[in-house]
C-alpha positions in Angstrom: -22.2 -25.2 -17.6 -19.8 -26.6 -18.4 -18.4 -27.5 -14.8 -20.6 -29.1 -11.7 -19.3 -25.5 -9.0 -20.5 -28.1 -6.7 -17.5 -30.5 -8.2 -15.1 -28.0 -8.2 -15.5 -27.4 -3.9 -15.4 -30.6 -3.3 -11.8 -31.0 -5.7 -10.1 -28.0 -3.5 -12.2 -29.5 -0.1 -10.3 -32.3 -0.9 -7.1 -31.2 -1.3 -6.8 -31.8 -4.8 -4.7 -29.2 -7.5 -7.3 -27.6 -10.3 -6.6 -27.3 -14.1 -6.3 -24.3 -15.6 -9.2 -24.7 -16.8 -11.6 -24.7 -14.4 -9.8 -21.7 -12.2 -11.0 -20.1 -15.5 -14.3 -21.5 -15.7 -14.9 -20.5 -11.9 -13.6 -17.4 -12.3 -15.2 -16.3 -15.6 -18.6 -17.1 -14.6 -18.5 -15.6 -10.8 -17.7 -12.3 -12.6 -20.6 -13.1 -15.3 -23.0 -13.7 -12.2 -23.6 -17.6 -13.0 -22.1 -18.6 -9.8 -23.6 -17.6 -6.6 -21.9 -15.8 -3.7 -22.8 -18.8 -1.3 -20.9 -21.1 -3.3 -18.3 -18.8 -4.0 -17.8 -18.4 -0.3 -17.4 -21.9 -0.2 -14.9 -22.1 -2.6 -13.0 -19.5 -1.4 -13.4 -21.0 2.4 -12.1 -24.7 0.2 -8.5 -22.6 -1.1 -8.0 -20.9 2.3 -7.6 -24.4 3.8 -6.2 -26.5 1.5 -4.8 -23.7 -0.1 -2.7 -23.4 -3.8 0.6 -23.7 -5.4 1.9 -21.8 -7.7 0.9 -23.2 -10.7 -3.1 -22.8 -8.9 -1.9 -19.2 -8.2 -0.3 -17.6 -11.2 -3.4 -19.3 -12.9 -6.1 -17.9 -10.4 -4.5 -14.2 -11.0 -4.5 -14.9 -14.6 -7.9 -15.7 -14.8 -9.5 -13.0 -13.0 -7.0 -9.9 -15.3 -8.1 -11.7 -18.0 -11.5 -10.7 -17.0 -10.9 -7.5 -17.4 -9.3 -5.2 -19.7 -5.4 -4.8 -19.6 -3.3 -1.7 -20.6 -1.5 -1.8 -24.0 1.3 0.1 -22.7 3.6 -0.7 -25.9 3.8 2.4 -27.6 5.6 4.1 -24.0 9.6 4.1 -24.9 10.5 3.9 -21.4 11.0 1.1 -18.5 6.9 0.5 -17.2 7.8 0.0 -13.1 5.2 -0.2 -11.0 5.4 -1.4 -7.0 2.9 -2.0 -4.7 3.0 -2.0 -0.6 1.3 -4.9 1.5 0.2 -1.4 3.3 1.6 0.1 6.8 0.6 2.9 9.2 1.8 5.9 7.8 3.1 4.5 4.9 4.0 7.3 2.4 6.1 5.9 0.8 4.8 6.2 -2.4 3.5 9.6 -2.9 7.0 10.3 -2.6 8.9 7.4 -4.8 7.0 8.1 -8.1 7.8 11.0 -9.1 11.0 10.5 -7.8 11.4 7.3 -10.1 8.9 9.3 -12.7 12.2 12.3 -12.6 15.0 9.2 -13.5 13.6 8.4 -16.8 10.9 5.6 -15.7 7.2 4.9 -16.6 5.0 4.4 -13.3 1.8 3.4 -14.4 0.3 3.5 -10.2 -3.3 2.3 -9.5 -4.0 2.0 -6.1 -6.1 1.4 -3.3 -8.3 3.3 0.0 -7.2 2.3 3.4 -9.0 0.0 4.7 -9.0 -1.2 9.1 -5.5 0.0 10.9 -3.8 0.5 7.5 -3.6 4.2 5.0 -4.7 4.3 1.2 -2.2 6.1 -1.2 -5.4 7.6 -3.0 -7.0 8.6 0.4 -3.5 10.6 0.8 -3.4 11.7 -2.8 -7.4 13.4 -2.4 -6.7 15.3 0.4 -5.2 17.8 -1.8 -8.3 20.1 -2.9 -9.5 19.2 -6.5 -7.3 16.0 -6.7 -9.1 13.2 -9.4 -8.2 9.9 -9.0 -11.1 8.5 -10.9 -9.3 8.5 -13.7 -10.8 6.5 -16.6 -8.4 3.9 -18.6 -7.7 6.6 -22.1 -6.9 9.1 -19.8 -4.7 7.4 -17.6 -2.4 6.5 -20.7 -2.3 9.7 -21.8 -1.4 11.3 -19.2 1.8 8.3 -18.6 3.1 9.1 -22.2 2.5 12.9 -21.2 4.7 12.8 -17.5 5.6 9.8 -17.1 3.1 9.2 -14.0 -0.2 8.8 -13.7 -1.8 7.5 -9.9 -4.9 6.2 -9.8 -7.6 3.8 -8.2 -9.2 0.2 -9.5 -11.4 1.1 -12.7 -14.1 -0.3 -12.9 -12.7 -2.4 -16.0 -9.8 -3.9 -14.6 -9.5 -6.9 -12.5 -13.8 -6.8 -12.3 -14.0 -10.8 -11.1 -11.1 -9.1 -8.9 -12.8 -6.5 -7.5 -16.0 -8.9 -6.4 -13.8 -11.5 -5.3 -11.9 -9.1 -2.9 -15.2 -8.1 -1.8 -16.6 -11.2 -0.8 -12.9 -12.6 1.1 -13.5 -9.1 3.3 -16.7 -10.7 4.7 -16.1 -14.4 4.6 -13.0 -14.1 7.0 -10.7 -15.7 3.3 -8.5 -12.2 2.8 -5.7 -13.3 4.8 -4.8 -16.9 2.8 -1.9 -16.5 0.4 -3.0 -18.0 -2.3 -6.1 -15.3 -2.7 -4.2 -12.1 -1.9 -0.9 -12.8 -4.3 -3.3 -13.6 -6.9 -5.5 -10.3 -6.7 -2.2 -8.1 -5.8 -0.4 -9.8 -9.1 -3.9 -9.5 -11.2 -3.8 -5.5 -10.9 0.0 -4.9 -11.7 -0.3 -7.5 -14.1 -3.2 -5.7 -16.4 -0.6 -2.6 -16.5 1.9 -4.2 -18.6 5.2 -4.4 -16.7 8.1 -4.4 -17.4 8.9 -4.9 -13.9 7.4 -4.3 -10.4 8.8 -3.5 -6.9 7.0 -4.7 -3.5 7.5 -3.7 -0.3 6.1 -6.7 1.7 5.7 -5.5 5.1 6.0 -7.6 8.6 5.9 -7.2 12.3 2.7 -5.7 14.2 1.5 -3.2 12.4 2.1 -5.0 8.8 -1.0 -7.4 7.6 1.2 -10.6 7.9 2.7 -9.9 11.8 4.9 -13.1 11.3 8.2 -12.8 9.1 8.5 -16.2 7.5 4.7 -15.2 6.5 5.4 -12.3 4.8 8.8 -13.7 2.8 5.7 -16.7 1.9 3.4 -13.8 0.2 6.7 -12.0 -1.5 7.5 -15.5 -2.8 4.2 -16.3 -4.6 4.4 -12.7 -6.0 7.5 -13.1 -7.0 6.9 -17.1 -8.8 3.6 -15.0 -10.6 5.6 -12.2 -12.1 8.7 -14.9 -13.7 5.5 -17.4 -14.6 3.8 -14.2 -16.7 7.9 -12.6 -17.9 7.7 -9.4 -15.2 10.4 -9.4 -13.4 9.7 -8.7 -9.7 11.6 -8.1 -6.4 10.3 -7.8 -2.6 11.7 -5.4 -0.5 11.0 -7.0 3.2 10.0 -3.6 5.6 9.7 -3.7 9.5 6.3 -2.4 10.5 6.7 -2.3 14.5 6.7 1.3 14.1 4.9 3.6 12.3 6.9 4.4 9.2 7.9 8.5 9.7 7.0 11.4 12.1 2.8 12.1 10.9 -0.1 8.9 10.7 -3.5 10.7 8.5 -4.0 11.5 5.1 -2.9 15.4 4.7 0.0 15.4 7.7 1.2 12.7 5.6 1.0 14.7 1.9 2.6 17.5 4.0 5.2 15.1 5.4 5.4 13.6 1.0 6.2 16.9 0.0 8.6 17.8 2.6 11.1 14.9 1.3 10.2 15.4 -2.3 11.9 19.3 -0.7 15.0 16.9 0.9 13.6 17.1 4.0 12.8 13.4 4.4 13.4 11.6 7.5 16.0 8.9 8.0 13.4 5.7 7.6 11.6 7.4 5.0 14.4 7.7 3.1 15.8 4.8 3.9 12.5 2.6 2.1 12.7 5.7 -0.6 15.6 4.6 -1.7 16.0 1.0 -1.0 12.6 1.0 -3.1 14.2 2.8 -6.2 17.1 1.6 -6.7 15.4 -1.4 -7.0 12.8 0.1 -9.7 16.0 1.7 -11.5 17.2 -1.9 -11.6 14.1 -3.6 -13.2 14.5 -0.4 -16.2 18.0 -1.1 -16.7 18.2 2.4 -15.7 21.7 3.4 -14.7 22.8 6.0 -11.3 20.7 3.5 -8.4 20.7 6.0 -5.1 22.8 8.7 -6.4 20.7 9.6 -8.9 17.8 9.2 -6.8 19.4 12.1 -4.6 20.6 13.6 -7.2 16.7 14.3 -8.6 15.5 15.8 -5.2 18.7 17.6 -4.3 17.4 19.2 -8.3 14.2 19.4 -7.1 13.4 17.6 -10.9 11.7 15.2 -8.3 9.1 18.1 -6.4 8.7 19.4 -10.1 7.0 16.4 -11.8 5.0 15.7 -8.0 4.2 19.2 -9.0 3.0 18.2 -12.9 1.0 15.5 -11.5 -0.8 17.4 -9.2 -1.8 19.8 -12.0 -2.8 16.4 -14.3 -5.5 15.5 -12.3 -6.5 18.7 -11.0 -5.1 19.3 -7.5 -4.0 22.3 -6.5 -0.1 23.0 -6.5 -0.1 26.0 -4.6 -0.3 22.8 -1.2 3.6 22.5 -2.4 4.6 25.6 -1.0 1.5 26.6 1.9 0.5 23.6 3.8 -2.3 25.6 4.8 -4.1 24.8 2.1 -4.8 21.3 2.8 -6.9 20.0 5.4 -4.5 19.3 8.7 -7.0 19.9 12.0 -6.1 23.2 14.0 -6.5 21.0 17.8 -3.8 20.0 18.8 -3.8 17.2 22.3 -0.1 16.3 23.2 0.2 12.9 25.1 3.7 13.0 27.9 5.5 9.9 28.9 4.3 8.4 32.8 8.2 7.5 33.3 12.4 7.9 32.2 13.3 5.6 30.5 13.5 3.7 26.7 10.7 3.0 24.7 10.7 -0.9 23.7 7.7 -1.5 22.2 5.4 0.7 19.5 2.0 -0.9 19.0 1.7 -0.5 16.4 -1.6 -1.6 15.2 -2.9 -0.4 17.8 -2.2 3.0 16.1 -3.4 2.9 13.6 -7.1 2.1 14.8 -6.8 4.9 16.9 -6.4 7.2 13.9 -9.7 5.4 12.8 -11.4 5.8 15.9 -10.4 9.4 15.9 -12.4 9.3 11.7 -9.1 9.8 9.8 -9.7 5.2 8.8 -12.1 3.4 7.8 -13.6 0.1 9.2 -15.3 -1.1 5.8 -15.9 0.0 2.6 -17.8 3.2 1.9 -17.2 4.7 4.9 -16.8 8.6 5.3 -12.8 9.9 6.7 -12.1 13.1 8.2 -8.6 14.1 5.8 -7.8 16.3 8.5 -6.5 13.9 11.7 -3.6 12.4 12.4 -0.9 12.1 14.8 2.5 13.5 14.6 5.1 10.8 16.6 7.3 12.0 18.6 9.1 8.8 20.0 10.1 5.3 18.8 11.6 1.9 19.6 14.3 2.5 20.7 14.7 5.6 22.0 15.2 7.5 25.2 12.2 9.1 27.4 12.0 11.7 30.4 8.6 11.6 32.2 6.3 14.4 31.1 8.0 14.0 27.2 5.8 14.3 24.5 5.3 10.2 22.8 2.5 11.5 20.1 0.8 14.6 18.7 -2.6 14.0 18.4 -4.5 16.3 15.3 -8.0 16.6 15.5 -10.8 19.2 15.8 -13.0 16.9 17.1 -13.1 17.4 20.8 -14.5 14.6 21.8 -12.8 11.9 20.0 -9.6 13.1 20.6 -9.8 12.6 24.1 -10.8 9.4 23.5 -8.2 8.8 21.5 -6.1 10.2 23.9 -6.6 7.8 27.1 -5.3 5.0 24.3 -2.5 7.0 23.9 -0.1 5.0 26.8 -1.8 1.7 25.9 0.2 2.3 21.7 3.7 2.9 23.9 6.1 -0.1 26.2 8.2 1.8 28.0 11.1 0.3 30.8 14.0 1.4 32.2 16.8 -0.8 29.7 17.6 0.2 26.9 16.1 -1.2 23.6 17.9 -2.0 20.6 17.2 -0.6 17.5 15.9 -3.0 14.4 17.1 -2.5 11.1 14.4 -1.7 8.8 15.0 -3.3 5.9 15.4 -7.0 6.2 15.9 -8.8 3.2 15.7 -8.2 -0.7 14.9 -10.8 -3.3 14.6 -10.9 -5.9 
């Protein structure tokens, strides 16, 4: 070996800075399985406590990206812009945003993930559409982008394989919430897409991965710096996740809500985030029109047409657009009513996400199976007035035992007080 792994672990443990070739060695040797999990676990913990500066984080990202295949989209004659969300409850924005922006002349190569813990995953939502395939290989992925400007699939085995191994190890060694490791992980997959620009939806609040705004902003800035270092324009929209996003939470229910949004009937909060992210994507792609153009594409039905093309191209059944009964939506519903009158002061969005897992609609570890039919319809959010006996939330679930268990926990989700409460801005800041 070129370097001694133990010496490098000691180096980071003692707070010293890695050189680029040392990081390349560590990532390459681990990807090739010549460095064992126990040594890499020690290194991850050292990074967790000692951190990495911008240069090290960028070098880590680059080493993980170069561990596998990168796309060549140079022959696509329109701007290539992607979007990434740090994850939230009810976050179905990608399903609306990707076809909407593609209808404006942007190529959107979206490589997404599955839900884990309290946050949902774009692949799980798309997977609830009958027949929809998310396991595209690189050749089919690029071919589809050239044809219809949009493709949405999971991470392939050949894109950033080192990141895939490292993420699995971070998940079991309590080193997930390290800003350099998160930033390098996200950007290694995104920059492998040969992007011209990237828009980040970085969430903060009780339902977000980063609870504190300052930490979320630090993560956003780390990813923007990586983009700058490697010549990719990056913008970050900082969005509040103290409320669930939209009206529905749950895979097939969120597909239904996304179709409604593309038909011009989206909820105010969903459309506010969609338009903010979409405007940022158009700006990075130097396409004029901004929010006015986005609204026009929804009004004319062009965005919905692109969504139908996407579903058809990936073997899904486009009839779901006109017939929601083709989606696997639970038939049994249970209403949870307010025990008192007053105002909603807080929604425990994290707990709500975990209750979806309890209901069967999420997973606690990779490989867990999920029920795409279950979920919630949110009737009240922070700032809303409510009467005693009025519906707070509806539970969709065909497993009565699970649904009743979740129903008993629902009063803990909502904090109701007699005094009025103030709604906070959904979008705190946009960073570039």
